PQR file of N, CA, C, O and H, with PARSE charges and radii, in Angstrom:
ATOM      1  N   MET A   1       0.836  -1.176   0.000 -0.4000 1.5000
ATOM      2  CA  MET A   1       0.000   0.000   0.000 -0.0000 2.0000
ATOM      3  C   MET A   1       0.882   1.241   0.000  0.5500 1.7000
ATOM      4  O   MET A   1       1.935   1.281   0.636 -0.5500 1.4000
ATOM      5  N   GLY A   2       0.426   2.241  -0.724 -0.4000 1.5000
ATOM      6  CA  GLY A   2       1.175   3.490  -0.794 -0.0000 2.0000
ATOM      7  C   GLY A   2       0.888   4.386   0.396  0.5500 1.7000
ATOM      8  O   GLY A   2      -0.022   4.135   1.185 -0.5500 1.4000
ATOM      9  H   GLY A   2      -0.430   2.208  -1.241  0.4000 1.0000
ATOM     10  N   LYS A   3       1.676   5.418   0.501 -0.4000 1.5000
ATOM     11  CA  LYS A   3       1.466   6.389   1.567 -0.0000 2.0000
ATOM     12  C   LYS A   3       0.319   7.309   1.167  0.5500 1.7000
ATOM     13  O   LYS A   3       0.239   7.767   0.027 -0.5500 1.4000
ATOM     14  H   LYS A   3       2.415   5.621  -0.140  0.4000 1.0000
ATOM     15  N   VAL A   4      -0.547   7.567   2.108 -0.4000 1.5000
ATOM     16  CA  VAL A   4      -1.706   8.405   1.846 -0.0000 2.0000
ATOM     17  C   VAL A   4      -1.418   9.803   2.383  0.5500 1.7000
ATOM     18  O   VAL A   4      -1.025   9.972   3.537 -0.5500 1.4000
ATOM     19  H   VAL A   4      -0.482   7.195   3.034  0.4000 1.0000
ATOM     20  N   ARG A   5      -1.619  10.791   1.534 -0.4000 1.5000
ATOM     21  CA  ARG A   5      -1.426  12.183   1.937 -0.0000 2.0000
ATOM     22  C   ARG A   5      -2.732  12.936   1.720  0.5500 1.7000
ATOM     23  O   ARG A   5      -3.450  12.680   0.753 -0.5500 1.4000
ATOM     24  H   ARG A   5      -1.938  10.654   0.596  0.4000 1.0000
ATOM     25  N   PRO A   6      -3.037  13.859   2.616 -0.5600 1.5000
ATOM     26  CA  PRO A   6      -4.244  14.668   2.423  0.2800 2.0000
ATOM     27  C   PRO A   6      -4.140  15.511   1.157  0.5500 1.7000
ATOM     28  O   PRO A   6      -3.044  15.821   0.691 -0.5500 1.4000
ATOM     29  N   SER A   7      -5.277  15.871   0.617 -0.4000 1.5000
ATOM     30  CA  SER A   7      -5.284  16.619  -0.640 -0.0000 2.0000
ATOM     31  C   SER A   7      -4.655  17.998  -0.485  0.5500 1.7000
ATOM     32  O   SER A   7      -4.078  18.511  -1.443 -0.5500 1.4000
ATOM     33  H   SER A   7      -6.167  15.619   0.996  0.4000 1.0000
ATOM     34  N   TYR A   8      -4.750  18.616   0.699 -0.4000 1.5000
ATOM     35  CA  TYR A   8      -4.161  19.950   0.850 -0.0000 2.0000
ATOM     36  C   TYR A   8      -2.638  19.892   0.793  0.5500 1.7000
ATOM     37  O   TYR A   8      -2.004  20.865   0.384 -0.5500 1.4000
ATOM     38  H   TYR A   8      -5.219  18.199   1.477  0.4000 1.0000
ATOM     39  N   ILE A   9      -2.042  18.776   1.193 -0.4000 1.5000
ATOM     40  CA  ILE A   9      -0.590  18.602   1.078 -0.0000 2.0000
ATOM     41  C   ILE A   9      -0.222  18.491  -0.405  0.5500 1.7000
ATOM     42  O   ILE A   9       0.703  19.152  -0.877 -0.5500 1.4000
ATOM     43  H   ILE A   9      -2.557  17.986   1.525  0.4000 1.0000
ATOM     44  N   LYS A  10      -0.952  17.656  -1.122 -0.4000 1.5000
ATOM     45  CA  LYS A  10      -0.672  17.447  -2.545 -0.0000 2.0000
ATOM     46  C   LYS A  10      -0.897  18.724  -3.348  0.5500 1.7000
ATOM     47  O   LYS A  10      -0.078  19.077  -4.197 -0.5500 1.4000
ATOM     48  H   LYS A  10      -1.703  17.119  -0.738  0.4000 1.0000
ATOM     49  N   ASN A  11      -1.999  19.414  -3.086 -0.4000 1.5000
ATOM     50  CA  ASN A  11      -2.303  20.641  -3.830 -0.0000 2.0000
ATOM     51  C   ASN A  11      -1.251  21.714  -3.589  0.5500 1.7000
ATOM     52  O   ASN A  11      -0.821  22.390  -4.523 -0.5500 1.4000
ATOM     53  H   ASN A  11      -2.664  19.127  -2.397  0.4000 1.0000
ATOM     54  N   THR A  12      -0.837  21.868  -2.341 -0.4000 1.5000
ATOM     55  CA  THR A  12       0.184  22.867  -2.012 -0.0000 2.0000
ATOM     56  C   THR A  12       1.495  22.530  -2.693  0.5500 1.7000
ATOM     57  O   THR A  12       2.147  23.407  -3.258 -0.5500 1.4000
ATOM     58  H   THR A  12      -1.186  21.319  -1.581  0.4000 1.0000
ATOM     59  N   ALA A  13       1.885  21.268  -2.643 -0.4000 1.5000
ATOM     60  CA  ALA A  13       3.152  20.844  -3.254 -0.0000 2.0000
ATOM     61  C   ALA A  13       3.122  21.044  -4.765  0.5500 1.7000
ATOM     62  O   ALA A  13       4.086  21.545  -5.344 -0.5500 1.4000
ATOM     63  H   ALA A  13       1.356  20.555  -2.184  0.4000 1.0000
ATOM     64  N   ARG A  14       2.037  20.661  -5.397 -0.4000 1.5000
ATOM     65  CA  ARG A  14       1.942  20.815  -6.855 -0.0000 2.0000
ATOM     66  C   ARG A  14       1.963  22.281  -7.265  0.5500 1.7000
ATOM     67  O   ARG A  14       2.593  22.644  -8.258 -0.5500 1.4000
ATOM     68  H   ARG A  14       1.253  20.255  -4.926  0.4000 1.0000
ATOM     69  N   ARG A  15       1.272  23.123  -6.500 -0.4000 1.5000
ATOM     70  CA  ARG A  15       1.248  24.551  -6.824 -0.0000 2.0000
ATOM     71  C   ARG A  15       2.641  25.161  -6.672  0.5500 1.7000
ATOM     72  O   ARG A  15       3.055  25.967  -7.506 -0.5500 1.4000
ATOM     73  H   ARG A  15       0.760  22.828  -5.693  0.4000 1.0000
ATOM     74  N   LEU A  16       3.366  24.786  -5.616 -0.4000 1.5000
ATOM     75  CA  LEU A  16       4.723  25.302  -5.427 -0.0000 2.0000
ATOM     76  C   LEU A  16       5.637  24.845  -6.557  0.5500 1.7000
ATOM     77  O   LEU A  16       6.479  25.613  -7.024 -0.5500 1.4000
ATOM     78  H   LEU A  16       3.029  24.131  -4.939  0.4000 1.0000
ATOM     79  N   LEU A  17       5.477  23.604  -6.998 -0.4000 1.5000
ATOM     80  CA  LEU A  17       6.295  23.112  -8.105 -0.0000 2.0000
ATOM     81  C   LEU A  17       5.964  23.823  -9.416  0.5500 1.7000
ATOM     82  O   LEU A  17       6.847  24.026 -10.250 -0.5500 1.4000
ATOM     83  H   LEU A  17       4.793  22.981  -6.619  0.4000 1.0000
ATOM     84  N   GLU A  18       4.711  24.198  -9.602 -0.4000 1.5000
ATOM     85  CA  GLU A  18       4.342  24.954 -10.805 -0.0000 2.0000
ATOM     86  C   GLU A  18       4.951  26.354 -10.777  0.5500 1.7000
ATOM     87  O   GLU A  18       5.438  26.846 -11.794 -0.5500 1.4000
ATOM     88  H   GLU A  18       3.994  24.033  -8.924  0.4000 1.0000
ATOM     89  N   LEU A  19       4.919  26.989  -9.609 -0.4000 1.5000
ATOM     90  CA  LEU A  19       5.409  28.358  -9.497 -0.0000 2.0000
ATOM     91  C   LEU A  19       6.931  28.440  -9.504  0.5500 1.7000
ATOM     92  O   LEU A  19       7.501  29.373 -10.070 -0.5500 1.4000
ATOM     93  H   LEU A  19       4.523  26.589  -8.782  0.4000 1.0000
ATOM     94  N   TYR A  20       7.589  27.470  -8.878 -0.4000 1.5000
ATOM     95  CA  TYR A  20       9.050  27.489  -8.747 -0.0000 2.0000
ATOM     96  C   TYR A  20       9.639  26.146  -9.181  0.5500 1.7000
ATOM     97  O   TYR A  20      10.171  25.418  -8.343 -0.5500 1.4000
ATOM     98  H   TYR A  20       7.126  26.713  -8.417  0.4000 1.0000
ATOM     99  N   PRO A  21       9.557  25.803 -10.452 -0.5600 1.5000
ATOM    100  CA  PRO A  21       9.986  24.458 -10.880  0.2800 2.0000
ATOM    101  C   PRO A  21      11.482  24.210 -10.753  0.5500 1.7000
ATOM    102  O   PRO A  21      11.899  23.068 -10.562 -0.5500 1.4000
ATOM    103  N   ASP A  22      12.303  25.260 -10.856 -0.4000 1.5000
ATOM    104  CA  ASP A  22      13.751  25.063 -10.834 -0.0000 2.0000
ATOM    105  C   ASP A  22      14.362  25.186  -9.446  0.5500 1.7000
ATOM    106  O   ASP A  22      15.536  24.866  -9.264 -0.5500 1.4000
ATOM    107  H   ASP A  22      11.964  26.188 -11.011  0.4000 1.0000
ATOM    108  N   LYS A  23      13.603  25.635  -8.477 -0.4000 1.5000
ATOM    109  CA  LYS A  23      14.167  25.847  -7.143 -0.0000 2.0000
ATOM    110  C   LYS A  23      14.256  24.566  -6.322  0.5500 1.7000
ATOM    111  O   LYS A  23      15.154  24.434  -5.490 -0.5500 1.4000
ATOM    112  H   LYS A  23      12.649  25.895  -8.624  0.4000 1.0000
ATOM    113  N   PHE A  24      13.354  23.631  -6.535 -0.4000 1.5000
ATOM    114  CA  PHE A  24      13.301  22.437  -5.695 -0.0000 2.0000
ATOM    115  C   PHE A  24      14.200  21.339  -6.244  0.5500 1.7000
ATOM    116  O   PHE A  24      14.351  21.183  -7.456 -0.5500 1.4000
ATOM    117  H   PHE A  24      12.625  23.739  -7.211  0.4000 1.0000
ATOM    118  N   THR A  25      14.801  20.571  -5.316 -0.4000 1.5000
ATOM    119  CA  THR A  25      15.718  19.496  -5.683 -0.0000 2.0000
ATOM    120  C   THR A  25      15.285  18.208  -4.997  0.5500 1.7000
ATOM    121  O   THR A  25      14.204  18.139  -4.411 -0.5500 1.4000
ATOM    122  H   THR A  25      14.678  20.697  -4.331  0.4000 1.0000
ATOM    123  N   THR A  26      16.134  17.191  -5.075 -0.4000 1.5000
ATOM    124  CA  THR A  26      15.849  15.924  -4.409 -0.0000 2.0000
ATOM    125  C   THR A  26      16.317  15.932  -2.957  0.5500 1.7000
ATOM    126  O   THR A  26      16.202  14.918  -2.268 -0.5500 1.4000
ATOM    127  H   THR A  26      17.011  17.247  -5.551  0.4000 1.0000
ATOM    128  N   ASP A  27      16.841  17.058  -2.485 -0.4000 1.5000
ATOM    129  CA  ASP A  27      17.309  17.174  -1.105 -0.0000 2.0000
ATOM    130  C   ASP A  27      16.166  17.664  -0.216  0.5500 1.7000
ATOM    131  O   ASP A  27      15.700  18.795  -0.354 -0.5500 1.4000
ATOM    132  H   ASP A  27      16.935  17.882  -3.045  0.4000 1.0000
ATOM    133  N   PHE A  28      15.725  16.801   0.692 -0.4000 1.5000
ATOM    134  CA  PHE A  28      14.591  17.113   1.562 -0.0000 2.0000
ATOM    135  C   PHE A  28      14.856  18.350   2.415  0.5500 1.7000
ATOM    136  O   PHE A  28      13.995  19.224   2.522 -0.5500 1.4000
ATOM    137  H   PHE A  28      16.104  15.882   0.804  0.4000 1.0000
ATOM    138  N   ASN A  29      16.039  18.432   3.024 -0.4000 1.5000
ATOM    139  CA  ASN A  29      16.334  19.551   3.926 -0.0000 2.0000
ATOM    140  C   ASN A  29      16.356  20.889   3.197  0.5500 1.7000
ATOM    141  O   ASN A  29      15.898  21.898   3.733 -0.5500 1.4000
ATOM    142  H   ASN A  29      16.739  17.722   2.937  0.4000 1.0000
ATOM    143  N   GLN A  30      16.876  20.899   2.003 -0.4000 1.5000
ATOM    144  CA  GLN A  30      16.887  22.137   1.217 -0.0000 2.0000
ATOM    145  C   GLN A  30      15.460  22.534   0.841  0.5500 1.7000
ATOM    146  O   GLN A  30      15.105  23.711   0.900 -0.5500 1.4000
ATOM    147  H   GLN A  30      17.249  20.080   1.568  0.4000 1.0000
ATOM    148  N   ASN A  31      14.652  21.561   0.460 -0.4000 1.5000
ATOM    149  CA  ASN A  31      13.257  21.839   0.116 -0.0000 2.0000
ATOM    150  C   ASN A  31      12.495  22.373   1.327  0.5500 1.7000
ATOM    151  O   ASN A  31      11.653  23.262   1.201 -0.5500 1.4000
ATOM    152  H   ASN A  31      14.941  20.605   0.412  0.4000 1.0000
ATOM    153  N   LYS A  32      12.799  21.825   2.491 -0.4000 1.5000
ATOM    154  CA  LYS A  32      12.151  22.262   3.721 -0.0000 2.0000
ATOM    155  C   LYS A  32      12.443  23.743   3.990  0.5500 1.7000
ATOM    156  O   LYS A  32      11.546  24.496   4.368 -0.5500 1.4000
ATOM    157  H   LYS A  32      13.484  21.103   2.594  0.4000 1.0000
ATOM    158  N   LYS A  33      13.686  24.150   3.795 -0.4000 1.5000
ATOM    159  CA  LYS A  33      14.060  25.555   4.001 -0.0000 2.0000
ATOM    160  C   LYS A  33      13.389  26.458   2.972  0.5500 1.7000
ATOM    161  O   LYS A  33      12.931  27.553   3.299 -0.5500 1.4000
ATOM    162  H   LYS A  33      14.415  23.538   3.487  0.4000 1.0000
ATOM    163  N   LEU A  34      13.335  25.991   1.724 -0.4000 1.5000
ATOM    164  CA  LEU A  34      12.680  26.780   0.677 -0.0000 2.0000
ATOM    165  C   LEU A  34      11.204  27.001   0.985  0.5500 1.7000
ATOM    166  O   LEU A  34      10.680  28.097   0.785 -0.5500 1.4000
ATOM    167  H   LEU A  34      13.708  25.101   1.458  0.4000 1.0000
ATOM    168  N   ILE A  35      10.543  25.968   1.467 -0.4000 1.5000
ATOM    169  CA  ILE A  35       9.119  26.084   1.781 -0.0000 2.0000
ATOM    170  C   ILE A  35       8.909  27.096   2.897  0.5500 1.7000
ATOM    171  O   ILE A  35       7.951  27.868   2.864 -0.5500 1.4000
ATOM    172  H   ILE A  35      10.969  25.078   1.629  0.4000 1.0000
ATOM    173  N   SER A  36       9.797  27.097   3.884 -0.4000 1.5000
ATOM    174  CA  SER A  36       9.691  28.079   4.963 -0.0000 2.0000
ATOM    175  C   SER A  36       9.826  29.500   4.432  0.5500 1.7000
ATOM    176  O   SER A  36       9.156  30.412   4.916 -0.5500 1.4000
ATOM    177  H   SER A  36      10.575  26.470   3.911  0.4000 1.0000
ATOM    178  N   GLU A  37      10.691  29.691   3.438 -0.4000 1.5000
ATOM    179  CA  GLU A  37      10.900  31.020   2.869 -0.0000 2.0000
ATOM    180  C   GLU A  37       9.759  31.436   1.939  0.5500 1.7000
ATOM    181  O   GLU A  37       9.361  32.601   1.927 -0.5500 1.4000
ATOM    182  H   GLU A  37      11.235  28.950   3.045  0.4000 1.0000
ATOM    183  N   LEU A  38       9.235  30.489   1.163 -0.4000 1.5000
ATOM    184  CA  LEU A  38       8.270  30.821   0.114 -0.0000 2.0000
ATOM    185  C   LEU A  38       6.825  30.862   0.588  0.5500 1.7000
ATOM    186  O   LEU A  38       5.981  31.473  -0.066 -0.5500 1.4000
ATOM    187  H   LEU A  38       9.558  29.542   1.172  0.4000 1.0000
ATOM    188  N   THR A  39       6.527  30.225   1.709 -0.4000 1.5000
ATOM    189  CA  THR A  39       5.134  30.142   2.161 -0.0000 2.0000
ATOM    190  C   THR A  39       5.005  30.667   3.579  0.5500 1.7000
ATOM    191  O   THR A  39       5.992  31.034   4.216 -0.5500 1.4000
ATOM    192  H   THR A  39       7.213  29.728   2.241  0.4000 1.0000
ATOM    193  N   ASN A  40       3.791  30.694   4.054 -0.4000 1.5000
ATOM    194  CA  ASN A  40       3.529  31.095   5.433 -0.0000 2.0000
ATOM    195  C   ASN A  40       3.070  29.900   6.264  0.5500 1.7000
ATOM    196  O   ASN A  40       2.317  30.068   7.224 -0.5500 1.4000
ATOM    197  H   ASN A  40       2.989  30.396   3.536  0.4000 1.0000
ATOM    198  N   ILE A  41       3.508  28.715   5.913 -0.4000 1.5000
ATOM    199  CA  ILE A  41       3.163  27.513   6.669 -0.0000 2.0000
ATOM    200  C   ILE A  41       3.889  27.576   8.003  0.5500 1.7000
ATOM    201  O   ILE A  41       5.118  27.635   8.044 -0.5500 1.4000
ATOM    202  H   ILE A  41       4.119  28.578   5.134  0.4000 1.0000
ATOM    203  N   THR A  42       3.133  27.565   9.092 -0.4000 1.5000
ATOM    204  CA  THR A  42       3.743  27.673  10.412 -0.0000 2.0000
ATOM    205  C   THR A  42       3.912  26.319  11.082  0.5500 1.7000
ATOM    206  O   THR A  42       4.759  26.160  11.961 -0.5500 1.4000
ATOM    207  H   THR A  42       2.134  27.517   9.059  0.4000 1.0000
ATOM    208  N   SER A  43       3.120  25.356  10.675 -0.4000 1.5000
ATOM    209  CA  SER A  43       3.183  24.035  11.282 -0.0000 2.0000
ATOM    210  C   SER A  43       4.388  23.259  10.754  0.5500 1.7000
ATOM    211  O   SER A  43       4.563  23.103   9.545 -0.5500 1.4000
ATOM    212  H   SER A  43       2.432  25.485   9.961  0.4000 1.0000
ATOM    213  N   LYS A  44       5.202  22.783  11.670 -0.4000 1.5000
ATOM    214  CA  LYS A  44       6.392  22.015  11.300 -0.0000 2.0000
ATOM    215  C   LYS A  44       5.998  20.725  10.578  0.5500 1.7000
ATOM    216  O   LYS A  44       6.637  20.332   9.601 -0.5500 1.4000
ATOM    217  H   LYS A  44       5.060  22.909  12.652  0.4000 1.0000
ATOM    218  N   ARG A  45       4.964  20.085  11.056 -0.4000 1.5000
ATOM    219  CA  ARG A  45       4.537  18.816  10.466 -0.0000 2.0000
ATOM    220  C   ARG A  45       4.030  19.001   9.035  0.5500 1.7000
ATOM    221  O   ARG A  45       4.376  18.218   8.150 -0.5500 1.4000
ATOM    222  H   ARG A  45       4.445  20.405  11.850  0.4000 1.0000
ATOM    223  N   VAL A  46       3.227  20.015   8.808 -0.4000 1.5000
ATOM    224  CA  VAL A  46       2.701  20.268   7.461 -0.0000 2.0000
ATOM    225  C   VAL A  46       3.839  20.640   6.524  0.5500 1.7000
ATOM    226  O   VAL A  46       3.894  20.161   5.391 -0.5500 1.4000
ATOM    227  H   VAL A  46       2.947  20.651   9.527  0.4000 1.0000
ATOM    228  N   ARG A  47       4.756  21.500   6.993 -0.4000 1.5000
ATOM    229  CA  ARG A  47       5.903  21.895   6.170 -0.0000 2.0000
ATOM    230  C   ARG A  47       6.721  20.677   5.763  0.5500 1.7000
ATOM    231  O   ARG A  47       7.111  20.553   4.602 -0.5500 1.4000
ATOM    232  H   ARG A  47       4.712  21.889   7.913  0.4000 1.0000
ATOM    233  N   ASN A  48       6.984  19.781   6.705 -0.4000 1.5000
ATOM    234  CA  ASN A  48       7.778  18.595   6.410 -0.0000 2.0000
ATOM    235  C   ASN A  48       7.057  17.657   5.451  0.5500 1.7000
ATOM    236  O   ASN A  48       7.691  17.039   4.595 -0.5500 1.4000
ATOM    237  H   ASN A  48       6.667  19.883   7.648  0.4000 1.0000
ATOM    238  N   ARG A  49       5.748  17.546   5.583 -0.4000 1.5000
ATOM    239  CA  ARG A  49       5.001  16.668   4.686 -0.0000 2.0000
ATOM    240  C   ARG A  49       4.974  17.224   3.266  0.5500 1.7000
ATOM    241  O   ARG A  49       5.084  16.473   2.298 -0.5500 1.4000
ATOM    242  H   ARG A  49       5.233  18.048   6.278  0.4000 1.0000
ATOM    243  N   VAL A  50       4.827  18.540   3.146 -0.4000 1.5000
ATOM    244  CA  VAL A  50       4.863  19.172   1.822 -0.0000 2.0000
ATOM    245  C   VAL A  50       6.249  19.002   1.215  0.5500 1.7000
ATOM    246  O   VAL A  50       6.376  18.683   0.033 -0.5500 1.4000
ATOM    247  H   VAL A  50       4.737  19.150   3.933  0.4000 1.0000
ATOM    248  N   ALA A  51       7.289  19.215   2.017 -0.4000 1.5000
ATOM    249  CA  ALA A  51       8.664  19.066   1.522 -0.0000 2.0000
ATOM    250  C   ALA A  51       8.925  17.632   1.082  0.5500 1.7000
ATOM    251  O   ALA A  51       9.575  17.410   0.061 -0.5500 1.4000
ATOM    252  H   ALA A  51       7.186  19.475   2.977  0.4000 1.0000
ATOM    253  N   GLY A  52       8.435  16.670   1.828 -0.4000 1.5000
ATOM    254  CA  GLY A  52       8.613  15.268   1.461 -0.0000 2.0000
ATOM    255  C   GLY A  52       7.912  14.926   0.163  0.5500 1.7000
ATOM    256  O   GLY A  52       8.456  14.195  -0.665 -0.5500 1.4000
ATOM    257  H   GLY A  52       7.907  16.851   2.658  0.4000 1.0000
ATOM    258  N   TYR A  53       6.716  15.447  -0.022 -0.4000 1.5000
ATOM    259  CA  TYR A  53       5.981  15.163  -1.251 -0.0000 2.0000
ATOM    260  C   TYR A  53       6.632  15.846  -2.447  0.5500 1.7000
ATOM    261  O   TYR A  53       6.681  15.273  -3.535 -0.5500 1.4000
ATOM    262  H   TYR A  53       6.274  16.041   0.650  0.4000 1.0000
ATOM    263  N   ILE A  54       7.129  17.061  -2.257 -0.4000 1.5000
ATOM    264  CA  ILE A  54       7.840  17.746  -3.341 -0.0000 2.0000
ATOM    265  C   ILE A  54       9.089  16.965  -3.716  0.5500 1.7000
ATOM    266  O   ILE A  54       9.387  16.799  -4.898 -0.5500 1.4000
ATOM    267  H   ILE A  54       7.089  17.527  -1.373  0.4000 1.0000
ATOM    268  N   THR A  55       9.821  16.485  -2.718 -0.4000 1.5000
ATOM    269  CA  THR A  55      11.022  15.692  -2.979 -0.0000 2.0000
ATOM    270  C   THR A  55      10.671  14.456  -3.792  0.5500 1.7000
ATOM    271  O   THR A  55      11.381  14.098  -4.732 -0.5500 1.4000
ATOM    272  H   THR A  55       9.579  16.621  -1.757  0.4000 1.0000
ATOM    273  N   ARG A  56       9.586  13.816  -3.432 -0.4000 1.5000
ATOM    274  CA  ARG A  56       9.146  12.626  -4.164 -0.0000 2.0000
ATOM    275  C   ARG A  56       8.775  12.966  -5.610  0.5500 1.7000
ATOM    276  O   ARG A  56       9.143  12.237  -6.532 -0.5500 1.4000
ATOM    277  H   ARG A  56       9.009  14.107  -2.669  0.4000 1.0000
ATOM    278  N   LEU A  57       8.060  14.054  -5.808 -0.4000 1.5000
ATOM    279  CA  LEU A  57       7.661  14.446  -7.159 -0.0000 2.0000
ATOM    280  C   LEU A  57       8.871  14.797  -8.021  0.5500 1.7000
ATOM    281  O   LEU A  57       8.909  14.467  -9.206 -0.5500 1.4000
ATOM    282  H   LEU A  57       7.761  14.646  -5.059  0.4000 1.0000
ATOM    283  N   VAL A  58       9.857  15.466  -7.426 -0.4000 1.5000
ATOM    284  CA  VAL A  58      11.061  15.825  -8.179 -0.0000 2.0000
ATOM    285  C   VAL A  58      11.822  14.566  -8.580  0.5500 1.7000
ATOM    286  O   VAL A  58      12.321  14.472  -9.701 -0.5500 1.4000
ATOM    287  H   VAL A  58       9.826  15.734  -6.463  0.4000 1.0000
ATOM    288  N   LYS A  59      11.912  13.601  -7.670 -0.4000 1.5000
ATOM    289  CA  LYS A  59      12.604  12.345  -7.985 -0.0000 2.0000
ATOM    290  C   LYS A  59      11.880  11.592  -9.099  0.5500 1.7000
ATOM    291  O   LYS A  59      12.517  11.048 -10.001 -0.5500 1.4000
ATOM    292  H   LYS A  59      11.507  13.678  -6.759  0.4000 1.0000
ATOM    293  N   LEU A  60      10.550  11.564  -9.035 -0.4000 1.5000
ATOM    294  CA  LEU A  60       9.773  10.901 -10.086 -0.0000 2.0000
ATOM    295  C   LEU A  60       9.980  11.584 -11.432  0.5500 1.7000
ATOM    296  O   LEU A  60      10.118  10.916 -12.457 -0.5500 1.4000
ATOM    297  H   LEU A  60      10.033  12.006  -8.302  0.4000 1.0000
ATOM    298  N   ARG A  61      10.002  12.904 -11.430 -0.4000 1.5000
ATOM    299  CA  ARG A  61      10.207  13.660 -12.664 -0.0000 2.0000
ATOM    300  C   ARG A  61      11.580  13.354 -13.262  0.5500 1.7000
ATOM    301  O   ARG A  61      11.713  13.204 -14.477 -0.5500 1.4000
ATOM    302  H   ARG A  61       9.890  13.446 -10.598  0.4000 1.0000
ATOM    303  N   GLN A  62      12.598  13.263 -12.407 -0.4000 1.5000
ATOM    304  CA  GLN A  62      13.949  12.968 -12.890 -0.0000 2.0000
ATOM    305  C   GLN A  62      14.037  11.555 -13.462  0.5500 1.7000
ATOM    306  O   GLN A  62      14.708  11.331 -14.469 -0.5500 1.4000
ATOM    307  H   GLN A  62      12.490  13.385 -11.420  0.4000 1.0000
ATOM    308  N   ARG A  63      13.363  10.607 -12.824 -0.4000 1.5000
ATOM    309  CA  ARG A  63      13.364   9.232 -13.343 -0.0000 2.0000
ATOM    310  C   ARG A  63      12.695   9.163 -14.705  0.5500 1.7000
ATOM    311  O   ARG A  63      13.173   8.465 -15.598 -0.5500 1.4000
ATOM    312  H   ARG A  63      12.818  10.788 -12.006  0.4000 1.0000
ATOM    313  N   GLU A  64      11.586   9.886 -14.872 -0.4000 1.5000
ATOM    314  CA  GLU A  64      10.887   9.893 -16.154 -0.0000 2.0000
ATOM    315  C   GLU A  64      11.756  10.504 -17.244  0.5500 1.7000
ATOM    316  O   GLU A  64      11.774  10.010 -18.372 -0.5500 1.4000
ATOM    317  H   GLU A  64      11.198  10.454 -14.146  0.4000 1.0000
ATOM    318  N   GLU A  65      12.471  11.568 -16.922 -0.4000 1.5000
ATOM    319  CA  GLU A  65      13.348  12.203 -17.905 -0.0000 2.0000
ATOM    320  C   GLU A  65      14.517  11.296 -18.265  0.5500 1.7000
ATOM    321  O   GLU A  65      14.966  11.290 -19.411 -0.5500 1.4000
ATOM    322  H   GLU A  65      12.456  11.970 -16.006  0.4000 1.0000
ATOM    323  N   ALA A  66      15.009  10.537 -17.304 -0.4000 1.5000
ATOM    324  CA  ALA A  66      16.138   9.640 -17.555 -0.0000 2.0000
ATOM    325  C   ALA A  66      15.725   8.475 -18.456  0.5500 1.7000
ATOM    326  O   ALA A  66      16.536   7.985 -19.242 -0.5500 1.4000
ATOM    327  H   ALA A  66      14.644  10.542 -16.373  0.4000 1.0000
ATOM    328  N   GLN A  67      14.485   8.034 -18.349 -0.4000 1.5000
ATOM    329  CA  GLN A  67      14.013   6.914 -19.164 -0.0000 2.0000
ATOM    330  C   GLN A  67      13.791   7.331 -20.612  0.5500 1.7000
ATOM    331  O   GLN A  67      13.870   6.493 -21.510 -0.5500 1.4000
ATOM    332  H   GLN A  67      13.826   8.432 -17.710  0.4000 1.0000
ATOM    333  N   GLN A  68      13.521   8.583 -20.850 -0.4000 1.5000
ATOM    334  CA  GLN A  68      13.225   9.040 -22.214 -0.0000 2.0000
ATOM    335  C   GLN A  68      14.447   9.322 -22.976  0.5500 1.7000
ATOM    336  O   GLN A  68      14.371   9.715 -24.140 -0.5500 1.4000
ATOM    337  H   GLN A  68      13.457   9.264 -20.120  0.4000 1.0000
TER
END
């Protein structure tokens, strides 16, 4: 079974990736700092979950590009 994330985590992560596609990397800690700078998310848990999902999406995107 896959990991289940609430829709607000996914929507926030996707929107941030649309707005800043080149800023995010596969490094979770760097993404976490970027999210703190770019958003007003105050909850540590929500910030970390968004950063984790962004990291996952970036890794998936890189794998797809490598296969093509």
